[in-house]
Backbone as CSV, one residue per row, in Angstrom:
resi,resn,N_x,N_y,N_z,CA_x,CA_y,CA_z,C_x,C_y,C_z
1,MET,123.760,108.397,69.486,122.775,107.633,69.881,121.732,108.648,70.578
2,THR,120.413,108.541,70.117,119.399,109.499,70.244,118.970,109.374,71.913
3,LEU,118.815,110.344,72.641,118.229,110.210,73.866,117.426,109.806,74.214
4,PRO,116.704,108.645,75.053,115.267,108.315,75.039,114.387,109.132,75.924
5,TYR,114.979,109.783,77.006,114.174,110.780,77.618,115.278,112.222,77.819
6,THR,114.704,113.342,77.369,115.379,114.396,77.747,115.430,115.015,78.839
7,ARG,113.758,114.873,79.704,113.289,115.650,80.747,113.108,114.479,81.773
8,VAL,113.629,114.521,82.819,113.649,113.341,83.846,113.479,114.119,85.070
9,HIS,112.097,113.335,86.005,112.201,113.995,87.036,112.352,112.253,88.074
10,VAL,112.934,112.653,89.384,113.565,111.645,90.155,112.701,111.901,91.364
11,VAL,111.815,111.221,91.986,111.287,111.389,93.299,111.919,110.388,94.168
12,ILE,112.515,110.809,94.916,113.579,110.112,96.186,113.167,109.937,97.517
13,ASN,113.081,108.694,97.850,112.586,108.395,99.327,113.837,108.496,100.090
14,PRO,114.269,109.444,100.658,115.378,109.369,101.418,115.828,108.170,102.878
15,THR,114.658,107.832,102.933,114.674,106.536,104.020,114.887,105.344,103.384
16,ALA,115.293,105.299,102.024,115.087,103.887,101.495,116.368,103.178,101.902
17,GLY,116.534,101.789,101.511,117.441,101.264,102.376,118.894,101.417,102.271
18,GLN,119.436,101.665,101.225,120.886,101.803,100.689,121.402,102.863,101.291
19,ASP,122.409,103.121,101.749,123.336,104.222,102.178,124.260,104.511,100.876
20,GLU,124.057,105.438,100.128,124.847,105.334,98.954,124.492,107.051,98.683
21,PRO,125.615,107.625,98.136,125.495,109.119,97.208,124.753,109.142,96.237
22,ILE,123.084,109.114,96.425,122.386,108.977,95.329,122.494,110.296,94.083
23,LEU,122.491,111.422,94.487,122.597,112.378,93.997,124.013,112.518,93.075
24,ASN,124.803,112.292,93.731,126.415,112.191,92.651,126.447,110.923,91.756
25,VAL,126.006,109.909,91.936,125.633,109.138,90.895,124.638,109.165,90.043
26,LEU,123.596,109.963,90.213,122.232,110.474,89.107,123.393,111.505,88.530
27,ASN,123.851,112.207,88.889,124.715,113.431,88.521,125.649,112.855,87.189
28,ASP,126.418,111.838,87.573,127.423,111.176,87.014,126.935,110.318,85.707
29,VAL,125.590,110.228,85.973,124.955,109.428,84.561,124.227,110.392,83.655
30,PHE,123.451,111.315,84.409,122.542,112.173,83.594,123.273,113.497,82.846
31,HIS,124.361,114.136,83.757,125.133,114.931,83.191,125.745,114.942,81.831
32,PRO,126.544,113.945,81.665,127.423,113.703,80.590,126.346,113.673,79.623
33,ALA,125.368,112.851,79.645,124.082,112.267,78.768,123.031,113.512,78.368
34,GLY,123.560,114.701,78.938,122.696,116.064,78.464,121.046,115.958,79.136
35,VAL,120.950,114.902,80.142,119.508,114.918,80.514,119.121,115.984,81.389
36,ASP,117.965,116.768,81.035,117.457,117.760,82.070,116.805,117.078,82.981
37,TRP,117.154,116.985,84.291,116.822,116.613,85.437,116.650,117.073,86.842
38,ASP,115.461,116.560,87.572,115.542,117.351,88.820,114.869,116.577,89.838
39,THR,115.067,116.564,91.149,114.626,115.546,91.907,113.362,116.412,93.053
40,SER,112.880,115.555,93.926,111.780,115.865,94.869,112.028,114.875,95.878
41,LEU,111.725,115.220,97.044,112.043,114.340,98.372,110.637,113.813,98.806
42,THR,110.613,112.510,99.196,109.475,112.421,99.956,109.629,112.543,101.687
43,HIS,108.634,112.639,102.323,108.644,112.834,103.799,107.764,111.902,104.422
44,LYS,106.504,111.554,103.505,105.676,110.745,104.604,105.021,109.998,103.557
45,SER,104.016,108.855,104.021,103.397,108.292,102.931,102.319,109.202,102.032
46,GLY,102.575,108.774,100.924,101.406,109.566,100.038,102.409,110.720,99.134
47,ASP,103.348,111.211,99.716,104.264,112.183,98.682,104.578,111.836,97.709
48,ALA,105.106,110.381,97.255,105.681,110.152,96.101,104.607,109.883,94.992
49,THR,102.885,109.667,95.490,102.367,109.776,94.513,101.464,111.595,94.182
50,ARG,101.775,112.294,94.755,101.625,113.372,94.665,102.728,114.136,93.800
51,LEU,103.948,113.792,94.028,105.116,114.161,93.101,105.149,113.832,92.027
52,ALA,104.905,112.491,91.485,105.074,111.846,90.476,104.043,112.577,89.579
53,ALA,102.572,112.986,90.316,101.479,113.260,89.349,102.089,114.900,88.972
54,GLU,102.411,115.730,89.877,102.933,116.987,89.540,103.733,116.827,88.567
55,ALA,104.935,115.908,88.518,105.998,115.965,87.622,105.519,115.738,86.288
56,ALA,104.516,114.574,86.336,103.826,114.257,85.027,103.113,115.507,84.363
57,ALA,102.423,116.534,85.145,101.796,117.630,84.893,102.437,118.354,84.279
58,SER,103.968,118.324,84.589,104.700,119.745,84.385,105.140,119.093,82.927
59,GLY,105.013,118.221,82.380,105.654,118.104,81.109,106.855,117.249,81.110
60,VAL,107.187,116.531,81.618,108.362,115.574,81.774,108.132,114.371,80.742
61,ASP,109.481,113.835,80.387,109.337,112.694,79.741,109.230,111.291,80.452
62,LEU,109.600,111.444,81.825,109.905,110.520,82.473,109.860,110.472,83.884
63,VAL,109.050,109.936,84.764,109.383,110.113,86.245,110.170,108.622,86.829
64,ALA,111.338,108.656,87.302,112.054,107.772,88.134,111.886,107.722,89.532
65,ALA,111.755,106.387,90.183,111.483,106.388,91.442,112.523,105.977,92.392
66,TYR,113.374,106.314,93.123,114.425,105.917,94.079,113.701,105.465,95.218
67,GLY,113.786,104.332,95.716,113.232,103.494,96.882,112.741,101.931,96.637
68,GLY,112.191,101.709,97.678,111.826,100.424,97.752,110.444,100.376,97.188
69,ASP,109.766,99.042,97.062,108.695,98.468,96.515,107.431,99.555,96.694
70,GLY,107.689,100.030,98.060,106.615,100.904,98.386,106.424,102.209,97.487
71,THR,107.677,102.746,97.652,107.799,103.939,96.822,107.572,103.977,95.547
72,GLN,107.953,102.643,94.848,107.377,102.337,93.329,106.080,102.100,93.026
73,MET,105.512,101.612,94.225,104.261,101.454,94.120,103.162,102.917,94.301
74,GLU,103.920,103.949,94.806,103.501,105.155,95.332,103.441,106.149,93.629
75,VAL,104.638,106.091,93.152,104.589,106.795,92.034,103.906,106.099,90.800
76,ALA,103.754,105.022,90.959,103.095,104.455,89.764,101.150,104.861,90.089
77,ASN,101.139,105.229,90.994,99.772,105.808,91.307,99.843,107.273,90.699
78,GLY,100.762,107.706,91.211,100.820,109.166,90.523,101.070,109.242,88.981
79,LEU,101.400,108.332,88.170,101.538,108.119,86.829,100.217,107.657,86.002
80,LEU,99.439,106.828,86.880,98.386,106.142,86.585,97.550,107.148,85.428
81,GLY,97.319,106.834,84.124,96.635,107.690,83.437,97.077,108.695,82.569
82,THR,98.311,109.075,83.060,99.136,110.498,82.349,100.018,109.946,81.014
83,GLY,100.226,108.619,80.889,100.795,108.313,79.638,102.406,108.509,79.938
84,VAL,102.935,108.772,80.987,104.244,109.144,81.444,104.781,107.628,81.890
85,PRO,106.006,107.191,81.218,106.310,106.169,81.756,107.337,106.177,82.982
86,GLN,107.436,105.081,83.596,108.063,105.251,85.148,109.611,104.552,84.850
87,ALA,110.773,104.528,85.700,111.840,104.105,85.887,112.178,103.692,87.016
88,ILE,112.841,102.849,87.492,112.925,101.940,88.787,114.305,102.121,88.934
89,LEU,114.611,102.838,90.098,115.723,102.975,90.751,115.881,102.191,92.249
90,PRO,116.388,101.190,92.319,116.243,100.221,93.239,116.832,100.739,94.577
91,GLY,116.177,100.978,95.532,116.811,101.586,96.644,116.336,100.928,97.789
92,GLY,115.413,99.986,98.047,114.782,99.324,98.942,115.425,98.026,99.501
93,THR,114.453,97.441,100.363,114.817,96.001,100.860,114.806,94.676,99.946
94,GLY,113.885,94.580,99.551,113.441,93.739,98.501,113.427,93.512,97.236
95,ASN,113.221,94.934,96.427,113.173,95.592,95.177,112.541,94.148,94.296
96,ALA,111.538,93.953,94.626,110.625,92.847,94.039,110.312,93.311,92.571
97,MET,109.799,94.371,92.089,109.624,94.688,90.763,111.088,94.905,89.976
98,ALA,111.923,95.470,90.451,113.112,95.434,89.558,113.846,93.888,89.294
99,HIS,113.722,93.042,90.397,113.829,91.559,90.131,112.868,91.066,88.967
100,ASP,111.812,91.469,88.824,110.520,90.771,88.088,110.937,91.541,86.736
101,LEU,111.602,92.475,86.607,111.478,93.134,85.236,113.313,92.872,84.946
102,GLY,114.064,92.466,85.692,115.497,92.223,85.166,116.219,93.623,85.200
103,ILE,115.867,94.549,86.087,116.481,95.621,86.210,117.708,95.458,87.319
104,SER,118.884,96.337,86.860,120.125,95.840,87.888,119.474,96.738,89.584
105,LEU,119.989,95.936,90.353,119.753,96.446,91.749,121.142,97.535,92.223
106,ASN,121.937,97.655,90.949,123.075,98.702,91.126,122.440,100.017,90.608
107,LEU,122.489,101.126,91.495,121.897,102.495,91.420,122.472,102.970,90.062
108,ARG,123.803,103.091,89.886,124.406,103.622,88.604,123.720,102.587,87.598
109,GLU,123.629,101.501,87.444,123.535,100.815,86.249,121.935,100.931,85.720
110,ALA,121.445,101.077,86.815,119.668,101.213,86.960,119.152,102.654,86.270
111,ALA,120.099,103.727,86.531,120.081,104.885,86.055,120.725,105.026,84.684
112,GLU,121.459,104.002,84.297,122.145,104.215,82.979,120.998,103.778,81.864
113,LEU,120.201,102.779,82.485,119.120,102.360,81.580,118.271,103.792,80.847
114,ILE,117.976,104.621,81.773,117.121,105.961,81.318,117.990,106.498,80.346
115,VAL,119.422,106.371,80.191,119.901,107.270,79.128,120.527,106.439,77.820
116,THR,120.340,105.132,77.983,120.593,104.016,77.149,119.621,103.293,76.295
117,SER,118.436,102.919,76.840,117.545,101.797,76.596,116.143,102.814,76.187
118,PRO,115.791,102.254,75.099,114.722,103.051,74.477,113.289,101.959,74.923
119,LYS,113.786,100.934,75.400,112.535,99.630,75.516,111.770,100.037,76.970
120,ARG,110.378,99.894,76.712,109.890,99.863,78.001,108.820,98.662,77.947
121,ARG,108.036,98.124,78.874,107.415,97.049,79.410,106.262,97.581,79.617
122,ALA,105.312,97.091,79.097,103.810,97.440,79.647,103.222,96.475,80.548
123,ILE,103.184,96.878,81.913,102.872,96.053,82.951,101.262,96.078,83.421
124,ASP,100.865,95.019,83.811,99.406,95.383,84.454,99.634,95.777,85.967
125,LEU,98.606,96.730,86.363,98.350,97.112,87.840,97.218,96.210,88.535
126,ALA,97.317,96.235,89.821,95.780,95.978,90.391,95.445,96.762,91.270
127,LYS,93.985,96.898,91.593,93.119,97.794,92.234,92.648,97.126,93.576
128,MET,92.589,97.992,94.390,91.819,97.365,95.509,90.902,98.802,96.224
129,GLY,89.906,98.775,95.720,89.101,100.204,95.966,89.796,101.150,95.548
130,ASP,90.355,102.254,96.263,91.018,103.474,95.383,92.314,103.090,95.041
131,GLN,92.800,102.196,95.880,94.375,101.869,95.787,94.701,101.010,94.625
132,VAL,95.717,101.700,94.152,96.434,100.859,92.872,97.706,100.422,93.358
133,PHE,97.753,99.059,93.203,99.357,98.388,93.584,100.048,97.602,92.367
134,MET,101.364,97.335,92.691,102.524,96.519,91.603,102.345,95.277,91.821
135,LEU,102.325,94.813,93.240,103.044,93.706,93.305,102.020,92.433,94.100
136,ARG,101.507,92.775,95.177,100.524,91.952,95.757,99.822,92.329,97.053
137,ALA,98.830,91.615,97.305,97.996,92.026,98.368,98.075,90.645,99.099
138,TYR,98.042,90.570,100.272,97.821,89.625,100.825,97.165,89.549,102.408
139,ALA,96.603,88.219,103.220,96.128,88.120,104.436,96.301,86.973,104.868
140,GLY,96.230,87.318,106.414,96.948,86.061,107.242,97.899,86.571,108.068
141,LEU,98.641,87.798,107.880,99.901,88.135,108.595,99.298,89.274,109.319
142,SER,99.166,89.176,110.655,99.058,90.371,111.659,100.202,91.257,111.614
143,SER,99.879,92.323,112.061,100.832,93.530,112.039,101.828,93.071,112.833
144,ASP,101.715,92.335,114.083,102.312,92.226,115.239,103.471,90.830,114.807
145,LYS,103.114,90.216,113.519,104.076,89.246,112.873,104.746,89.889,111.805
146,ALA,104.710,91.158,111.392,105.482,91.601,110.129,106.432,92.122,110.466
147,ALA,107.384,92.142,109.228,108.709,92.865,109.732,108.592,94.463,109.799
148,SER,109.037,94.902,110.717,108.405,96.642,111.206,109.630,97.273,110.433
149,ARG,109.458,98.566,110.021,110.027,99.461,109.480,111.352,99.376,110.375
150,GLU,111.538,99.429,111.547,112.968,99.759,112.350,113.440,98.324,111.984
151,GLU,112.755,97.023,111.943,113.865,96.000,111.585,114.281,95.779,110.402
152,LYS,113.628,96.477,109.582,114.176,96.468,108.079,115.065,97.442,107.955
153,ASP,114.900,98.535,108.784,116.065,99.702,108.707,117.638,98.910,109.323
154,LYS,117.093,97.977,110.505,118.447,97.573,111.109,119.078,96.273,110.708
155,TYR,118.090,95.453,110.289,118.591,94.189,109.608,118.419,93.886,108.209
156,GLY,117.797,94.794,107.394,117.988,94.763,106.000,116.937,93.612,105.496
157,GLN,117.245,92.991,104.390,116.479,91.737,104.080,116.269,90.467,104.963
158,LEU,117.232,90.330,106.224,117.238,89.616,107.073,115.831,89.848,108.004
159,ALA,115.232,91.046,108.025,113.995,90.972,108.719,112.819,90.388,108.286
160,TYR,112.979,90.058,106.935,111.857,89.304,106.237,112.051,87.762,106.524
161,VAL,113.299,87.415,106.452,113.425,85.841,106.975,112.827,85.695,108.677
162,GLN,113.184,86.744,109.258,112.965,86.488,110.737,111.189,86.641,110.759
163,ALA,110.576,87.396,110.343,109.400,87.670,110.248,108.625,86.311,109.727
164,GLY,109.468,85.910,108.687,108.399,84.656,108.143,108.893,83.544,109.080
165,LEU,109.862,83.241,109.873,109.958,82.046,110.605,108.973,82.127,111.857
166,LYS,108.916,83.508,112.103,108.021,83.825,113.442,106.631,83.403,112.822
167,PHE,106.320,83.853,111.919,104.997,83.486,111.287,104.469,81.871,111.346
168,ILE,105.574,81.127,110.466,105.492,79.654,110.546,105.157,79.087,111.872
169,ARG,105.881,79.415,112.679,106.015,78.791,114.059,104.798,79.397,114.943
170,GLU,104.026,80.375,114.712,103.048,81.049,115.763,101.549,81.195,114.934
171,VAL,101.630,81.095,113.779,100.139,81.636,113.096,99.408,80.582,112.869
172,PRO,98.003,80.236,113.351,97.488,79.070,113.095,96.657,79.178,111.938
173,PRO,96.066,78.169,111.338,95.417,78.665,110.241,94.204,79.236,110.307
174,ALA,93.380,79.927,109.439,92.292,80.554,109.845,91.547,80.122,108.218
175,HIS,90.051,80.363,108.207,89.142,79.816,107.067,89.210,81.148,106.076
176,PHE,89.411,80.675,104.975,89.579,81.779,103.926,88.402,81.469,102.930
177,LYS,87.607,82.350,101.885,86.798,82.197,100.922,87.261,83.079,100.272
178,ALA,87.417,82.587,98.852,87.944,83.253,97.737,87.019,83.297,96.624
179,THR,86.479,83.908,96.215,85.766,84.178,94.947,86.689,84.598,93.728
180,VAL,86.928,83.815,92.571,87.566,84.079,91.419,86.997,84.117,90.195
181,ASP,86.825,85.185,89.780,85.688,85.531,88.421,84.468,84.811,88.602
182,GLY,84.025,84.545,90.129,82.767,83.975,90.069,82.682,82.658,91.013
183,GLU,84.018,81.943,90.507,83.990,80.774,91.137,84.500,80.908,92.804
184,ILE,83.621,80.065,93.687,83.945,80.066,95.164,84.673,78.928,95.419
185,ILE,85.809,79.019,96.281,86.975,78.277,96.873,86.970,78.689,98.278
186,GLU,86.929,77.741,99.105,87.249,78.043,100.432,87.736,77.009,101.180
187,GLY,88.272,77.255,102.423,89.094,76.229,103.006,90.281,76.876,104.140
188,ASP,90.795,76.070,105.089,91.652,76.665,105.832,92.836,76.891,105.241
189,ALA,93.702,77.933,105.473,94.921,78.199,105.207,95.723,79.031,105.967
190,LEU,96.881,78.915,106.025,98.127,80.084,106.927,97.945,81.629,106.253
191,ILE,97.975,81.499,105.167,98.162,83.057,104.123,97.631,83.048,103.158
192,CYS,97.082,83.871,102.241,96.615,83.881,100.842,97.229,85.000,100.477
193,PHE,97.718,84.812,99.154,98.603,85.932,98.379,97.785,86.369,97.086
194,ILE,97.369,87.354,96.613,96.816,87.796,95.417,97.915,88.362,94.605
195,LEU,98.708,87.730,93.762,99.700,88.375,93.128,99.538,89.205,91.942
196,ASN,100.207,89.871,91.329,100.246,90.671,90.184,101.546,90.406,89.516
197,ALA,102.702,90.451,90.240,103.964,89.967,89.897,104.557,88.988,90.499
198,GLY,105.386,88.167,90.182,105.937,86.912,90.656,107.262,86.889,91.433
199,SER,107.915,87.961,91.522,108.923,87.919,92.268,108.716,88.500,93.617
200,ILE,109.088,87.956,94.711,109.121,88.521,95.906,110.532,89.215,96.245
201,GLY,111.351,89.554,95.296,112.613,89.800,95.588,113.959,89.428,95.938
202,GLY,114.796,89.707,96.805,115.905,89.186,97.034,115.769,89.099,98.520
203,VAL,116.698,88.086,99.219,116.513,87.707,100.617,117.926,87.526,101.094
204,MET,118.663,88.417,101.917,120.285,88.233,102.007,120.896,88.047,101.027
205,GLY,120.806,88.714,100.018,121.453,89.183,98.968,121.251,88.110,97.712
206,ILE,120.265,87.196,98.090,119.844,86.070,97.186,118.786,86.195,96.235
207,GLU,118.412,86.151,95.315,117.391,85.993,94.447,116.630,85.069,94.667
208,ILE,115.463,85.136,95.200,114.504,84.189,95.175,113.682,84.004,94.019
209,PRO,113.560,82.896,93.046,113.051,82.668,92.001,111.402,82.895,91.955
210,LYS,110.924,83.659,91.083,109.660,84.116,90.964,108.653,82.700,91.063
211,VAL,107.480,83.332,91.906,106.586,82.339,92.050,105.657,81.714,90.810
212,GLY,105.884,80.253,90.471,105.173,79.829,89.682,105.120,80.563,88.159
213,ASN,104.289,80.515,87.415,104.505,81.305,86.335,103.612,82.657,86.238
214,VAL,103.591,83.461,87.213,102.884,84.633,87.298,103.631,85.559,86.412
215,ASN,102.917,86.284,85.748,103.491,87.279,84.490,102.686,88.483,84.807
216,VAL,103.620,89.523,84.929,103.291,90.910,85.124,102.235,91.710,84.077
217,SER,102.441,90.854,82.948,101.684,91.610,82.057,101.019,90.626,81.077
218,ASP,100.076,89.647,81.780,99.079,88.847,81.345,97.576,88.993,81.173
219,GLY,97.332,90.473,82.081,95.970,90.863,82.295,95.660,89.970,83.351
220,PHE,96.171,89.083,84.047,95.291,88.264,85.254,96.094,88.396,86.607
221,LEU,95.265,88.245,87.625,95.998,88.058,88.922,96.044,86.635,89.471
222,ASP,96.773,86.409,90.204,97.239,84.697,90.694,96.985,84.901,92.225
223,LEU,95.761,83.951,92.327,95.893,83.749,93.967,96.703,82.495,94.374
224,TYR,97.346,82.332,95.611,97.908,81.406,95.758,97.637,81.021,97.573
225,ALA,97.053,79.993,97.932,96.837,79.641,99.290,97.888,78.857,99.660
226,VAL,98.475,78.851,100.972,99.485,78.445,101.640,98.817,77.459,102.815
227,THR,98.819,76.179,102.488,97.968,75.400,103.885,99.241,74.573,104.705
228,LYS,98.511,74.191,105.636,99.144,73.191,106.727,98.341,71.626,106.285
229,GLY,99.067,70.789,105.057,98.789,69.791,104.896,97.828,70.031,103.248
230,VAL,97.601,69.112,102.796,97.253,69.089,101.311,95.829,68.923,100.961
231,GLN,94.902,68.833,102.056,93.702,68.347,101.871,92.623,69.462,102.243
232,PRO,93.065,70.656,102.797,91.848,71.504,103.313,90.898,72.180,102.493
233,PHE,91.311,72.446,101.274,90.445,73.184,100.104,89.514,72.348,99.519
234,ARG,88.295,72.480,99.319,87.217,71.773,98.890,87.512,72.141,97.450
235,ALA,87.175,70.705,96.592,87.340,70.731,95.144,88.616,71.384,94.735
236,ILE,89.884,71.157,95.130,90.971,71.903,94.704,92.037,71.030,94.024
237,SER,91.909,69.686,93.589,92.574,68.791,93.125,93.368,69.364,91.857
238,LYS,92.568,70.160,91.121,93.049,70.475,89.716,93.955,71.626,90.104
239,HIS,93.997,72.566,91.178,94.513,73.619,91.151,95.972,73.750,92.286
240,ILE,96.272,72.184,92.140,97.402,72.264,93.206,98.723,72.658,92.535
241,PHE,99.669,73.382,93.202,101.016,73.911,92.675,101.803,72.935,93.304
242,HIS,101.952,72.652,94.539,103.380,72.155,95.018,102.649,71.769,96.376
243,HIS,103.161,70.609,97.064,103.089,70.333,98.370,104.227,69.358,98.598
244,ASP,104.525,69.290,99.978,105.717,68.658,100.906,105.277,67.523,101.632
245,GLY,105.117,66.175,101.156,104.187,65.382,101.991,102.923,65.733,102.423
246,SER,102.535,65.844,103.596,101.604,66.402,104.395,101.760,67.608,105.217
247,ASP,102.850,68.098,105.307,103.242,69.189,106.071,102.632,70.677,105.328
248,ALA,102.247,70.587,104.139,102.408,71.926,103.341,101.508,71.758,102.028
249,GLY,100.856,72.508,101.622,100.382,72.846,100.442,100.000,74.092,99.821
250,VAL,100.374,74.119,98.644,100.282,75.491,98.168,99.201,75.548,96.679
251,TYR,98.199,76.366,96.798,97.155,75.965,95.752,97.321,77.334,95.064
252,HIS,96.675,77.259,93.872,96.697,78.473,92.851,95.333,78.343,91.843
253,TRP,95.115,79.570,91.690,94.178,80.075,90.867,94.452,81.149,89.992
254,SER,93.819,81.574,88.917,94.171,83.016,88.360,92.604,83.542,87.900
255,GLY,92.763,84.756,87.547,91.442,85.287,87.350,91.418,86.992,87.350
256,LYS,90.663,87.354,86.904,90.764,88.861,86.640,90.186,89.824,87.487
257,GLU,89.476,89.061,88.564,88.894,89.530,89.921,89.009,88.692,90.836
258,ILE,89.448,88.807,92.166,89.357,88.222,92.956,88.790,88.797,94.311
259,THR,87.893,88.506,95.266,87.538,88.800,96.310,87.828,87.744,97.383
260,LEU,88.436,88.207,98.842,88.908,87.096,99.719,88.240,87.560,100.914
261,GLU,87.715,86.861,101.600,87.042,86.740,102.801,87.906,86.012,104.117
262,VAL,88.009,86.307,105.108,88.644,85.419,106.262,87.985,85.385,107.422
263,ASP,87.934,84.159,108.132,87.451,84.201,109.301,88.349,83.565,110.336
264,PRO,88.850,84.232,111.453,88.601,85.745,111.820,88.994,86.713,110.543
265,VAL,88.735,87.920,111.326,89.241,88.989,110.246,90.571,89.196,110.432
266,GLN,90.985,89.612,109.177,92.789,89.550,109.165,93.057,90.977,108.853
267,ASP,94.250,91.194,109.126,95.167,92.320,108.272,95.294,92.330,107.079
268,VAL,95.347,93.163,106.141,95.468,92.987,104.694,96.876,93.935,104.719
269,TRP,97.707,93.189,103.661,99.001,93.947,103.397,98.870,94.437,101.878
270,ILE,99.298,95.534,101.346,99.642,95.688,99.971,100.738,96.149,99.807
271,ASP,101.749,95.576,98.812,102.778,95.520,98.769,104.045,95.880,100.011
272,GLY,103.621,95.317,100.737,104.165,95.110,102.081,103.886,96.218,102.720
273,GLU,102.724,96.933,102.830,102.458,98.304,103.533,100.811,97.825,104.246
274,PRO,100.479,98.281,105.062,99.149,98.053,105.854,98.020,98.577,104.831
275,GLY,97.251,97.766,104.836,96.357,97.694,103.560,94.479,97.711,104.361
276,GLY,94.390,97.882,105.499,93.023,97.714,106.072,92.923,96.219,106.561
277,LYS,91.537,95.774,106.275,91.061,94.684,107.002,90.071,93.850,105.793
278,THR,90.394,92.413,105.865,89.373,91.685,105.291,87.949,92.144,105.502
279,PRO,87.038,91.752,104.466,87.224,91.283,103.014,87.486,92.205,102.187
280,PHE,88.275,91.853,100.902,88.846,92.912,99.940,88.630,92.343,98.567
281,THR,88.478,93.246,97.886,88.255,92.741,96.104,89.555,93.471,95.427
282,VAL,90.107,92.544,94.909,91.169,93.176,93.851,90.772,92.721,92.359
283,SER,91.055,93.955,91.433,90.563,93.667,89.972,92.225,94.274,89.176
284,ALA,92.078,93.407,88.193,93.497,93.497,87.405,93.021,94.702,86.375
285,MET,94.406,95.552,86.120,94.269,96.641,85.404,95.380,96.176,84.389
286,PRO,95.061,95.539,83.011,95.946,95.319,82.245,96.723,96.262,81.593
287,LEU,98.025,95.942,81.624,99.181,96.838,80.588,98.824,98.302,81.014
288,ALA,98.600,98.622,82.244,98.169,99.894,82.651,99.734,100.971,82.892
289,LEU,100.798,100.591,82.932,101.907,101.373,82.941,103.224,100.626,82.322
290,GLU,103.714,101.842,81.939,105.269,101.390,81.386,106.163,101.510,81.845
291,ILE,107.153,100.912,81.897,108.036,100.825,82.819,109.649,100.718,82.016
292,VAL,110.351,101.763,82.218,111.805,101.320,81.287,112.469,99.978,81.849
293,VAL,112.893,99.354,80.913,113.675,98.093,80.987,115.063,97.807,80.317
294,PRO,115.866,96.855,80.583,116.959,96.648,79.999,116.499,96.260,78.298
295,ALA,117.209,96.993,77.276,116.876,96.668,75.872,117.352,95.284,75.625
């Protein structure tokens, strides 16, 4: 069997969720296969982007990222435009992109893809200002309602459940105005998501089904608005995705550029990390990065 990648660099986030012997596992997989590999460690936000870009410039065949979705996002930023593909070694709490692409959450199995699978999938990325992201941007959740780093470290996936329940109980609707490829939609909602990928990962060990028909390789972004009741959005009937009686509504649009404004101004989150304040505009970047996936 021909080795798909002979020179591999692994960017490791040492604070990522799983307590496992990362280097031992990687060596057990890479050494017998004859992979020339090395590693670098992140210490703060932005390190993974810099380290991935440096590795790509050094001539490696592949950059792998061990960590959660935030680490995967940073490495993707560093590889953008280099032509070097990325491998995902899931080590976070939700691991949504791994779920979306069918990559095992087991470190050894994910690493084995690097030495056995020649298959790569070209995925879309999304851009907000200078920030490129893989999964989602959303508004409607303030920083005090989000799961903190400390809560995620302590409770793991349960932290997202606790934050979600707190959000549903306490957050009042806000007025959202979205412009989707020039079409203006507005109304009251609890939260609005702009999705590039459909998976939101796993909660308490259970994989959550992908949202709607979101496709990470279709060149489009998907806007979902979650409301109290099914009537708030103007001229919305053809866009309705799901509702449960009169208690909730989830509405959907897709487009290549989406602008979101909120009254009052809301915090913005990008792949689960703070991303400034509304308003913001997100543009699709079709097939911008290749990821190693199961053959």
